[in-house]
C-alpha positions as CSV (number, residue, x, y, z in Angstrom):
1,X,141.9,69.6,43.2
2,X,138.5,70.8,44.5
3,X,138.9,74.2,46.2
4,X,136.1,75.9,48.0
5,X,137.0,79.6,47.7
6,X,134.6,81.1,50.2
7,X,131.2,80.8,51.8
8,X,128.4,83.2,50.7
9,X,125.0,83.8,52.1
10,X,122.9,84.9,49.2
11,X,119.4,86.4,48.9
12,X,116.8,83.9,48.0
13,X,113.4,84.0,46.3
14,X,112.0,82.0,49.2
15,X,111.7,84.4,52.2
16,X,111.6,81.5,54.7
17,X,114.9,80.0,53.7
18,X,118.6,80.9,53.8
19,X,120.9,80.0,50.9
20,X,124.6,79.2,51.4
21,X,126.7,79.1,48.2
22,X,130.2,77.8,48.0
23,X,132.1,78.8,44.8
24,X,134.4,76.1,43.6
25,X,137.6,76.0,41.7
26,X,138.6,72.6,40.3
27,X,141.4,71.0,38.3
28,X,141.1,71.1,34.5
29,X,140.3,67.3,34.4
30,X,137.3,67.7,36.7
31,X,134.0,68.5,34.9
32,X,131.2,70.0,37.0
33,X,127.8,71.2,35.8
34,X,128.0,74.3,38.0
35,X,130.8,76.3,39.6
36,X,129.3,76.3,43.0
37,X,127.8,74.0,45.7
38,X,124.4,75.2,47.0
39,X,122.9,74.3,50.4
40,X,119.7,75.9,51.5
41,X,118.1,75.6,55.0
42,X,114.9,76.8,56.5
43,X,115.3,80.2,58.2
44,X,113.7,78.9,61.3
45,X,116.9,76.8,61.9
46,X,119.2,79.8,61.6
47,X,121.9,78.6,64.1
48,X,123.8,76.6,61.6
49,X,126.9,74.8,62.9
50,X,129.4,72.3,61.4
51,X,128.9,73.8,58.0
52,X,132.4,72.7,57.1
53,X,131.4,69.0,57.6
54,X,128.3,69.6,55.5
55,X,130.5,70.9,52.6
56,X,133.2,68.2,53.0
57,X,130.9,65.2,53.0
58,X,128.9,66.7,50.1
59,X,132.0,67.1,47.9
60,X,133.8,64.0,49.2
61,X,132.3,61.4,46.6
62,X,133.4,63.7,43.8
63,X,136.9,64.0,45.2
64,X,137.1,60.3,45.6
65,X,135.9,59.6,42.1
66,X,138.4,62.1,40.7
67,X,141.2,60.9,43.0
68,X,141.6,64.5,44.2
69,X,141.8,66.5,47.5
70,X,139.5,69.1,49.0
71,X,140.7,72.5,50.1
72,X,138.6,74.7,52.4
73,X,138.9,78.5,53.2
74,X,139.6,79.6,56.8
75,X,135.9,80.4,57.3
76,X,135.0,76.6,57.0
77,X,136.9,74.9,59.8
78,X,136.2,71.3,60.4
79,X,136.5,69.0,63.5
80,X,139.8,67.2,64.0
81,X,138.1,63.8,63.7
82,X,136.6,64.5,60.2
83,X,139.8,63.5,58.3
84,X,139.8,60.2,60.2
85,X,136.2,59.5,59.2
86,X,137.0,60.4,55.6
87,X,140.0,58.0,55.7
88,X,137.8,55.1,57.0
89,X,135.3,55.7,54.2
90,X,138.2,55.7,51.7
91,X,139.3,52.3,53.1
92,X,135.8,50.9,52.7
93,X,135.4,52.2,49.2
94,X,138.8,51.0,48.2
95,X,137.7,47.5,49.2
96,X,134.5,47.8,47.3
97,X,135.8,49.5,44.1
98,X,139.3,47.9,44.0
99,X,141.0,51.3,44.3
100,X,143.9,52.8,46.3
101,X,142.8,56.3,47.0
102,X,142.8,58.7,49.9
103,X,141.0,62.1,49.9
104,X,142.9,64.7,52.0
105,X,141.0,67.6,53.4
106,X,143.2,70.8,53.6
107,X,141.9,73.4,55.9
108,X,141.6,74.7,59.5
109,X,140.6,72.3,62.2
110,X,138.9,73.2,65.5
111,X,138.2,71.4,68.7
112,X,134.6,70.2,69.2
113,X,132.2,73.1,69.8
114,X,129.4,72.3,72.2
115,X,126.0,73.0,70.7
116,X,124.4,76.2,71.9
117,X,120.9,74.7,72.4
118,X,120.4,72.7,75.6
119,X,117.7,70.4,74.2
120,X,118.3,68.6,70.9
121,X,116.2,65.8,69.3
122,X,116.3,63.0,66.8
123,X,115.7,63.4,63.1
124,X,115.1,61.2,60.1
125,X,115.8,61.5,56.4
126,X,112.3,61.2,55.1
127,X,111.0,60.7,51.6
128,X,107.7,59.0,52.4
129,X,108.7,55.7,50.7
130,X,108.5,52.2,52.1
131,X,112.0,52.3,53.7
132,X,111.7,55.7,55.4
133,X,108.1,55.1,56.4
134,X,109.1,51.8,58.1
135,X,111.9,53.5,59.9
136,X,109.4,56.2,61.1
137,X,107.1,53.4,62.3
138,X,109.9,51.8,64.3
139,X,111.6,55.0,65.6
140,X,108.9,57.7,65.8
141,X,109.2,58.0,69.6
142,X,112.8,59.1,69.1
143,X,112.2,61.5,66.1
144,X,111.0,65.1,66.1
145,X,112.3,66.3,62.7
146,X,111.7,64.9,59.3
147,X,114.4,66.0,56.9
148,X,113.1,66.2,53.3
149,X,115.4,67.1,50.3
150,X,114.9,69.2,47.3
151,X,117.4,68.0,44.7
152,X,117.5,64.3,45.7
153,X,114.8,62.2,44.0
154,X,113.0,65.3,42.9
155,X,115.1,67.4,40.5
156,X,115.7,71.1,41.2
157,X,114.1,71.8,37.8
158,X,110.7,70.6,39.1
159,X,109.8,73.1,41.8
160,X,106.1,72.5,41.5
161,X,106.5,68.7,42.1
162,X,108.7,69.5,45.1
163,X,106.0,71.8,46.6
164,X,103.3,69.2,46.0
165,X,105.2,66.5,47.8
166,X,106.4,68.8,50.5
167,X,102.7,69.8,51.3
168,X,101.8,66.0,51.6
169,X,104.8,65.5,54.0
170,X,103.9,68.6,56.0
171,X,100.4,67.2,56.5
172,X,101.9,63.9,57.6
173,X,104.3,65.6,60.0
174,X,101.4,67.6,61.6
175,X,99.4,64.4,62.0
176,X,102.1,62.9,64.1
177,X,103.3,66.1,65.8
178,X,106.6,66.3,64.0
179,X,108.4,69.2,62.2
180,X,109.7,69.1,58.6
181,X,113.1,70.5,57.7
182,X,113.3,71.0,53.9
183,X,116.9,71.2,52.7
184,X,117.9,72.1,49.1
185,X,121.2,70.8,47.5
186,X,122.5,70.8,44.0
187,X,125.1,68.1,44.7
188,X,123.1,65.2,43.0
189,X,123.7,66.7,39.5
190,X,126.9,68.6,40.1
191,X,129.1,65.7,38.9
192,X,128.4,62.3,37.2
193,X,129.6,60.2,40.1
194,X,127.1,57.4,40.7
195,X,124.3,58.5,43.0
196,X,123.2,54.9,43.7
197,X,126.6,53.3,44.3
198,X,128.6,56.1,45.8
199,X,127.2,59.5,46.7
200,X,123.6,59.5,48.0
201,X,124.3,58.9,51.7
202,X,127.1,61.5,51.8
203,X,124.9,63.9,49.9
204,X,122.0,63.7,52.3
205,X,123.6,63.0,55.7
206,X,126.3,65.6,55.0
207,X,124.1,68.7,54.9
208,X,122.2,67.4,57.9
209,X,125.3,67.7,60.1
210,X,125.0,71.5,60.0
211,X,121.9,71.1,62.2
212,X,123.8,70.0,65.3
213,X,122.3,72.9,67.4
214,X,118.9,71.2,67.0
215,X,119.6,67.5,66.1
216,X,121.5,64.9,68.1
217,X,121.0,61.9,65.8
218,X,119.8,61.2,62.3
219,X,118.2,58.0,61.1
220,X,118.6,56.9,57.5
221,X,116.5,54.0,56.3
222,X,118.2,50.9,54.8
223,X,117.9,50.3,51.1
224,X,118.7,46.5,51.2
225,X,119.0,43.8,53.8
226,X,120.6,40.5,54.7
227,X,123.8,38.9,53.5
228,X,123.5,40.2,50.0
229,X,123.0,43.7,51.3
230,X,126.2,43.5,53.3
231,X,128.1,42.4,50.2
232,X,126.7,45.1,48.0
233,X,128.6,48.3,47.2
234,X,125.9,50.8,47.6
235,X,125.8,54.5,48.5
236,X,124.0,53.8,51.8
237,X,125.3,50.9,53.8
238,X,125.4,49.8,57.5
239,X,129.3,50.1,57.4
240,X,129.3,53.5,55.7
241,X,126.5,55.6,57.1
242,X,127.7,55.7,60.8
243,X,131.0,57.2,59.5
244,X,129.2,60.3,58.0
245,X,128.8,62.1,61.3
246,X,130.1,64.8,63.5
247,X,131.0,64.8,67.2
248,X,127.6,66.0,68.1
249,X,125.4,64.2,65.5
250,X,125.2,60.4,65.5
251,X,124.0,58.7,62.3
252,X,122.0,55.5,62.4
253,X,121.4,53.1,59.6
254,X,118.0,51.6,60.4
255,X,116.0,48.6,59.2
256,X,118.8,46.6,57.7
257,X,117.3,43.4,59.2
258,X,114.0,43.8,57.3
259,X,113.3,42.9,53.7
260,X,111.1,45.4,51.8
261,X,108.2,43.0,52.0
262,X,108.6,42.8,55.7
263,X,108.6,46.6,55.9
264,X,105.3,46.7,54.1
265,X,103.8,44.1,56.4
266,X,105.0,46.3,59.3
267,X,103.3,49.3,57.8
268,X,100.1,47.4,57.3
269,X,99.8,47.1,61.0
270,X,99.3,50.9,61.2
271,X,97.0,51.7,58.2
272,X,97.2,55.5,58.9
273,X,100.9,55.4,57.7
274,X,99.9,53.8,54.4
275,X,97.6,56.7,53.6
276,X,100.7,58.9,53.1
277,X,103.1,56.5,51.5
278,X,105.0,57.8,48.4
279,X,106.9,55.4,46.3
280,X,106.5,56.8,42.8
281,X,109.3,58.4,40.9
282,X,107.6,58.4,37.5
283,X,104.8,60.8,38.5
284,X,102.7,59.8,35.4
285,X,99.8,62.2,34.9
286,X,101.2,64.2,37.8
287,X,99.7,61.9,40.5
288,X,101.2,61.4,43.9
289,X,101.6,57.7,43.1
290,X,100.9,56.9,39.4
291,X,100.0,53.2,40.0
292,X,101.6,52.3,36.6
293,X,105.4,52.3,37.2
294,X,107.7,49.6,38.5
295,X,107.9,50.9,42.1
296,X,104.2,51.4,42.3
297,X,103.3,47.9,41.1
298,X,106.0,46.4,43.3
299,X,104.4,48.0,46.4
300,X,100.8,47.4,45.3
301,X,101.5,43.7,44.8
302,X,102.3,43.2,48.5
303,X,99.4,45.4,49.6
304,X,97.0,43.4,47.5
305,X,98.3,40.1,49.0
306,X,97.7,41.6,52.4
307,X,94.2,42.6,51.4
308,X,94.9,46.3,52.3
309,X,91.9,48.6,51.7
310,X,92.5,50.3,48.4
311,X,90.0,53.0,49.2
312,X,92.3,54.4,51.9
313,X,95.6,54.1,49.9
314,X,97.2,56.8,47.7
315,X,97.2,54.6,44.6
316,X,94.6,54.4,41.7
317,X,92.1,51.7,42.6
318,X,92.3,50.0,39.2
319,X,96.0,49.2,39.8
320,X,95.0,46.7,42.6
321,X,94.9,43.7,40.3
322,X,97.5,40.8,40.3
323,X,96.6,40.2,36.7
324,X,97.4,43.8,35.7
325,X,100.8,43.4,37.5
326,X,101.5,40.2,35.6
327,X,100.8,41.9,32.3
328,X,103.1,44.8,33.3
329,X,105.9,42.3,34.2
330,X,105.5,40.5,30.9
331,X,105.7,43.7,28.8
332,X,108.7,45.4,30.4
333,X,112.4,44.8,31.1
334,X,114.0,45.5,34.5
335,X,117.3,46.4,36.0
336,X,119.2,43.8,38.1
337,X,118.8,45.6,41.4
338,X,115.0,45.8,41.0
339,X,114.9,42.1,40.3
340,X,116.2,41.7,43.8
341,X,113.0,43.3,45.2
342,X,110.8,41.4,42.8
343,X,112.5,38.2,44.0
344,X,111.5,39.1,47.6
345,X,107.9,39.7,46.3
346,X,107.8,36.3,44.6
347,X,109.2,34.6,47.7
348,X,106.5,36.3,49.8
349,X,103.8,35.3,47.3
350,X,104.8,31.6,47.3
351,X,104.3,31.5,51.0
352,X,100.6,32.7,50.7
353,X,98.2,29.8,51.1
354,X,94.9,31.7,50.7
355,X,93.3,31.8,47.2
356,X,94.0,35.0,45.2
357,X,92.6,36.0,41.8
358,X,95.5,36.1,39.3
359,X,98.0,34.5,41.7
360,X,99.1,31.7,39.4
361,X,99.4,34.1,36.4
362,X,101.5,36.5,38.5
363,X,103.8,33.7,39.7
364,X,104.4,32.5,36.1
365,X,105.1,36.1,35.0
366,X,107.5,36.7,37.8
367,X,109.4,33.4,37.2
368,X,109.7,34.2,33.5
369,X,110.9,37.8,34.2
370,X,113.4,36.8,36.9
371,X,114.7,33.6,35.2
372,X,117.9,32.2,36.8
373,X,118.2,35.3,39.0
374,X,115.5,33.9,41.4
375,X,117.4,30.6,41.7
376,X,120.6,32.5,42.6
377,X,118.7,34.7,45.1
378,X,117.2,31.7,46.9
379,X,120.6,30.1,47.1
380,X,122.4,33.2,48.4
381,X,124.1,34.1,45.1
382,X,126.7,31.3,45.3
383,X,128.8,32.8,42.4
384,X,128.6,36.3,43.8
385,X,126.3,39.2,43.3
386,X,125.4,40.1,39.7
387,X,127.6,42.6,37.9
388,X,124.9,45.3,38.1
389,X,125.6,45.5,41.9
390,X,129.3,46.2,41.3
391,X,130.8,49.6,40.6
392,X,134.5,48.7,40.1
393,X,135.8,49.8,36.7
394,X,137.1,47.3,34.1
395,X,140.7,48.6,34.8
396,X,140.3,47.8,38.5
397,X,139.0,44.3,37.7
398,X,141.9,43.7,35.3
399,X,144.4,44.7,38.0
400,X,142.7,42.3,40.5
401,X,142.7,39.5,37.9
402,X,146.5,40.1,37.2
403,X,147.1,40.4,41.0
404,X,148.5,43.9,40.6
405,X,148.4,46.7,43.1
406,X,145.1,48.7,42.8
407,X,145.4,51.5,40.2
408,X,148.8,50.4,39.0
409,X,147.5,50.5,35.4
410,X,146.2,54.0,35.8
411,X,149.2,55.4,33.8
412,X,148.2,53.2,30.8
413,X,144.6,54.6,30.9
414,X,145.9,58.1,31.0
415,X,148.3,57.5,28.0
416,X,145.4,56.0,26.0
417,X,143.1,58.9,26.8
418,X,145.9,61.3,25.7
419,X,146.4,59.3,22.4
420,X,142.6,59.3,21.7
421,X,142.4,63.1,22.3
422,X,145.4,63.7,20.0
423,X,143.8,61.5,17.3
424,X,140.5,63.5,17.6
425,X,142.3,66.8,17.3
426,X,144.2,65.5,14.2
427,X,141.0,64.3,12.6
428,X,139.3,67.6,13.3
429,X,142.1,69.5,11.7
430,X,142.1,67.3,8.6
431,X,138.3,67.8,8.2
432,X,138.7,71.6,8.5
């Protein structure tokens, strides 16, 4: 059980923002890092609506992971259609994760309330990365607001880093006559449910639903593309994102037809966009883009092949060397899902006919690093996607192998956990 006891509006250190806190009471088996959900919005957007949907979709991945329900106070009414959308997402996740779960939302429901503002606009979840920048390039005529999160890829414990990136995005927004909406949430670190495979779309689209007095649709950039992207169980997906909505905010999964390399090519057609691109998560030496991490090198490789002007790009100039990228690949190990992007890079490089310094060395390094993965990628993963792209537990896989009903072995898992806990208690008593 996840019970939201009330909604509080608390004083905040930032005078230009309003903080909503939602104290939580949970079952004993659910472990949270905090006893409340926090959502913080700019004071300028003070006519908050559909806050119930914002809370429900934020907590929903945790409730699904824990096979629990969500209970709301009377002050947090939700639309009648919200439960239907939750049920459809449960059906989708049940197929992906080989489960048999349904999250019920207990609380007041209301009929659709018409937004008070007559004129509403499009918005985009914006981080400044390749995916979100490509969506901006494609949809900027339909976008007025850029929604940027504190607590998503930038931890809440790094306020200085958040302010630095926010200032860059504010400059970018002013350059294109857009407005930034900075939202703070603690949901990323509230529970260990997988951010990548399950929760990140709910965690970022959910709070945006409270802006229905100002926003009529929200664009979220695709992470993957093509047939392998459709097969992938990922927290943002073309089948999932359109379900995280309200009656007055439509959500659009954009750019699914484009590989990451094709998105960079698209951005190279408008060099002004590349001046503001932010791909770095490592933040080595406190630089906007360190030019030394996996994501930086992955992006720099395509920019180098396209002969982009390094003088006007937010990367260290010394990083624009195919030989340096080859050395980096030879000296590091990579996760399976990053190999997918490097496979796209190698595919792009093999199509290049012009002479490039370090090209052959880089091709050899890429093929050695990717190994058989690249062969499977080129052939559409004939034996299925690698295990790293799955999120189903060993118990769910065992049930599927034995052709049992999903979660029919759950009682055995609970019995084993109880036995292990009893053994630990007995051993501790003996030691004492």
